[in-house]
C-alpha positions in Angstrom: 4.7 -1.3 4.6 2.9 -3.4 1.0 3.9 0.0 -1.1 4.5 -0.6 -4.8 8.1 -2.2 -5.9 10.5 -1.9 -8.9 9.7 -5.4 -9.2 6.3 -6.2 -11.3 6.3 -9.8 -10.1 5.5 -8.4 -6.3 2.6 -6.4 -7.6 0.7 -8.7 -9.6 -2.7 -9.8 -8.4 -4.5 -11.9 -11.1 -7.7 -13.0 -8.9 -9.6 -9.7 -9.0 -12.5 -11.2 -10.9 -13.2 -13.9 -8.3 -12.2 -11.5 -5.1 -15.3 -9.5 -3.3 -13.4 -8.2 -1.0 -9.8 -7.2 -1.0 -8.8 -6.8 2.7 -4.9 -5.3 2.1 -3.1 -6.6 5.2 -0.1 -5.5 4.1 -0.9 -1.8 3.9 -1.3 0.5 7.5 -4.3 2.4 8.0 -5.0 4.2 5.3 -2.7 3.8 3.6 -3.6 1.4 0.2 -2.0 2.7 -2.9 -4.2 4.4 -5.1 -3.0 2.4 -7.6 -4.6 -1.0 -5.9 -8.0 0.6 -5.1 -8.2 1.9 -8.7 -7.1 -2.0 -9.8 -9.8 -3.5 -7.6 -12.6 -0.7 -8.3 -11.6 -1.5 -12.4 -12.7 -5.2 -11.6 -15.5 -5.1 -9.6 -14.2 -5.8 -6.0 -14.5 -3.9 -3.0 -11.2 -3.0 -1.0 -9.7 -1.7 2.6 -7.8 1.6 3.4 -5.5 -1.2 5.2 -5.6 -2.6 8.7 -5.0 -1.7 12.6 -3.2 -4.6 14.5 -4.4 -4.9 18.1 -3.4 -7.8 20.1 -3.2 -9.2 23.9 -0.1 -9.9 24.0 1.7 -6.7 22.3 -0.3 -3.4 21.5 -3.9 -3.6 23.2 -6.8 -1.6 21.8 -7.5 1.1 24.7 -5.3 4.2 23.5 -7.6 4.0 20.1 -10.7 3.0 22.3 -10.4 6.1 24.4 -10.0 7.9 20.9 -13.0 6.4 19.2 -15.1 7.4 22.3 -14.5 11.2 22.0 -17.7 12.9 21.9 -19.2 16.2 20.4 -21.1 18.7 23.0 -24.0 16.8 21.4 -23.5 14.0 22.2 -22.2 12.5 18.4 -19.0 10.7 17.8 -16.5 13.6 17.4 -14.5 10.9 14.3 -17.5 9.3 12.8 -17.4 11.7 10.0 -14.1 12.6 9.5 -13.3 9.2 9.5 -15.3 8.3 6.2 -14.6 11.8 4.7 -11.3 10.5 4.5 -12.6 7.2 3.3 -14.4 8.5 0.8 -11.5 11.0 -0.2 -9.3 8.2 -0.8 -11.6 6.3 -3.1 -11.1 3.5 -0.2 -14.2 1.5 0.6 -13.5 0.3 4.3 -11.4 -0.1 7.6 -10.1 -3.3 8.6 -8.8 -4.9 12.0 -6.9 -7.4 13.2 -8.4 -6.8 17.0 -6.7 -10.0 18.9 -7.7 -8.5 22.2 -11.1 -7.5 23.8 -11.6 -3.8 23.5 -14.1 -4.4 20.4 -16.6 -5.3 22.9 -16.6 -1.8 24.8 -20.1 0.0 24.6 -18.6 3.0 22.7 -16.6 1.0 20.2 -19.7 -0.8 19.4 -22.0 2.4 19.0 -19.1 4.3 17.4 -18.5 1.1 14.9 -22.5 0.9 14.4 -22.2 5.3 14.1 -19.8 4.4 10.9 -22.6 2.3 8.9 -25.1 5.1 9.6 -23.0 8.0 8.7 -22.1 5.9 5.4 -25.3 5.4 4.4 -26.5 8.9 4.7 -23.7 9.6 2.7 -24.7 7.2 0.0 -21.5 5.4 0.7 -23.1 2.2 0.3 -20.3 0.0 0.1 -18.4 0.3 3.6 -17.2 -2.0 5.2 -15.9 -2.4 8.7 -13.9 -5.8 9.0 -12.9 -7.0 11.8 -10.7 -10.2 12.9 -10.7 -11.5 16.5 -9.5 -14.6 18.2 -13.1 -15.8 18.4 -13.8 -18.7 15.7 -17.4 -18.4 16.3 -20.6 -16.2 16.8 -22.9 -16.9 19.7 -25.9 -14.5 21.1 -23.0 -13.2 23.8 -20.5 -11.9 20.9 -22.8 -11.3 17.9 -24.0 -7.7 18.4 -19.9 -6.7 19.2 -18.9 -8.5 16.1 -21.3 -8.4 13.5 -24.8 -6.5 15.0 -28.4 -6.7 16.4 -31.7 -5.5 15.3 -30.2 -1.5 16.0 -27.8 -2.3 12.8 -24.7 -3.9 11.5 -21.1 -3.4 13.5 -18.8 -5.0 11.7 -18.0 -7.7 8.5 -16.5 -10.6 10.9 -13.8 -12.9 9.8 -14.2 -16.2 12.2 -11.1 -17.1 13.7 -9.0 -19.9 12.2 -8.8 -24.3 13.7 -5.1 -24.2 13.7 -5.1 -22.0 10.2 -8.1 -24.5 8.5 -11.4 -23.6 8.1 -13.6 -22.9 11.4 -15.9 -25.9 12.7 -18.5 -23.2 13.7 -19.5 -21.9 10.7 -23.3 -23.6 10.8 -23.6 -22.2 14.2 -22.1 -18.6 13.6 -24.7 -18.3 10.4 -27.7 -19.0 12.8 -26.3 -16.1 15.1 -25.7 -14.2 12.7 -29.3 -14.5 10.8 -31.1 -14.5 14.4 -29.6 -11.6 15.4 -29.7 -9.5 11.7 -31.6 -11.9 9.6 -28.6 -12.2 7.1 -25.0 -13.7 7.3 -23.6 -11.3 4.6 -20.5 -9.8 6.0 -19.4 -13.0 7.7 -16.7 -15.0 6.7 -14.9 -18.4 7.5 -11.3 -17.9 7.4 -8.4 -20.3 6.0 -4.7 -19.7 5.2 -3.8 -21.4 1.7 0.0 -21.4 2.3 -1.8 -25.1 1.8 -4.8 -26.4 0.1 -4.3 -29.9 2.5 -7.3 -28.2 3.6 -10.4 -28.8 5.3 -12.7 -28.2 2.3 -16.0 -30.6 3.4 -16.9 -28.1 6.7 -17.5 -25.8 3.9 -20.9 -28.7 2.8 -21.2 -29.9 6.2 -24.8 -27.9 6.9 -27.0 -25.6 5.1 -26.0 -23.1 7.2 -22.6 -23.6 6.7 -22.8 -23.3 3.2 -24.3 -19.4 3.8 -20.9 -18.4 5.2 -18.4 -17.0 3.1 -15.2 -17.8 2.5 -11.7 -14.9 3.6 -8.8 -16.4 1.9 -5.1 -15.6 4.0 
């Protein structure tokens, strides 16, 4: 589960100073080792606490969404404060989802995610990130609030799905959708699987909008 091993070469990562946000995709929820958190922070990198996987063909998100929807008597979400407190206690800078299921668009889930950002801000947790990767390769007016945010606040930092393991063709239009909704494309990433370097690098310069899209390397 991505814990440190007795083989030194397994645990060496030499790209910290080029990395803005580290995803911890091989760690479970809240289980990124403190040694990795410490290494990230020493190099000025934010690091996720691990990832939850939801897939429409496997483990769907319905049970998790039921947990998130639980509310206190005053109507606030019961688990917003505990989740933010947990991240702050362990020193991680966010949570991460592989959400290849439809549940991220549920009203309570969107509201919960927005509440996390507001609670983090109230606690001075200014570098909180909620990262989400779905089966969607582009933002548009229909999905931008559930995956990114709107005038009411941020919902998530979003990694666009691949186009055959390569950069999405929708980087430019996604930047436009993000900037229309929130006035910024900060937190929008185009994913690419760099098991091969034979990738569509020219897509990064396809338009002025695509140049403002972040990159998520896997």
